[in-house]
Every structure is written in structure tokens, then in C-alpha cells.
N, C-alpha and C positions, 0 to 999 in steps of 0.2 A: 216574375211570370211563372205560373204553374203549368205543368205539362200533363196531358192526359196520356196514360199508357194503355194501349190496345193490344191484347194478346190474341193471336189466332193460332189455335192448336190443330194438329192433324187429327182426323183427315180433313184437308181443305182442298178446294178446287185450285189447281195450278193455273196461272195466268201468264200471258206474255207480259214482259216488263213494260212494254209500250202502253198497254192498256192500263196498267197500274199508274204509270206516270201521267197519262192523259187524265185519269180520274183525279189524281192528286192536284193537278194544275187547275182543276175546276174550282178549288177552294183557296181562300186567301191565307189560311193558317199555315204554319210551318208543319211539315210532315216529314219525319225521319223514320228510318227503319234500322234495327240492329242487325249487323252483319259481322260475323267472325269477331273481330276485335275493335270495331268502330261503328259509328252511326253514319248513315248516308242520307242525304237529302233526296227524297223520293222524286222530287220534281226535276232533278238533274239527270238527264239521260246518260251522259258519259259516265258519271259516277256509278249509277245503277248498273250499267253494262259491264264496267270494269271491276267493281269492288263488291257487288252484292252476291253473297254466298249463303243462301238459306241452309239451315241445318236439317230441314226436312220434317222436323217435328213441331216447330213453333216459329211464328213470325211475331216480332215485337215492334210495334209502331209507337212513336212518340209524337203527339200532336199538341200544338200550342197556338192559340189565337182565337179570334172571335167566333169562328164557325167550326171549331174543333169537334163539337158534338155531332154536327151534321156530317162532317168528314169521316169520323169514326164509324158512324152508322152506315155510310155508303161503302166504306172499305170492308167492313164486316160482311155486308150484303154481297159484294162482288165475289168474295171468296166462298160463299155458300150457295150461289145460284146454280 
């Protein structure tokens, strides 16, 4: 299975993690985000709240599944609105 990588670089709009999680749960594909030294399932609220540490300059998402293109487009849009 191939994964699509989505880079969002600063400046980007900051969002509550609950909004990002809710957006990710709308899609059936796997969505993970790079944080410090690991990747986190964006759909997992506890993991996002406890382990997500953005570096402030870049967010890297990994998407894999049938609707990954739509998910990448929506994620990109919510950070730019």
C-alpha cells in the first residue's frame, strides 16, 4: 500500500485538535501525522492530545486509502481558510 505525504508549511492557520480529528474521521483512509519521534493516528483523540507536538514550521501528514486525495485536499484547505 502506498501512502501520500502531505506537507503543510508555516504560516498556517492553527486549529483545535478536535476539529482536525473530526475532519479526519469523515474519511475512511488512514491519516497519520508526524510528531517529534513518531507518527500518530489523527483519528485517535487520546493519542493526539497526549503525543502530538507540532514543531511550528511544518506539519507532515501520511494518508493511505481509497479517499486519500479527497482527505489531503480537505486537510490542506482547513489549514488555509
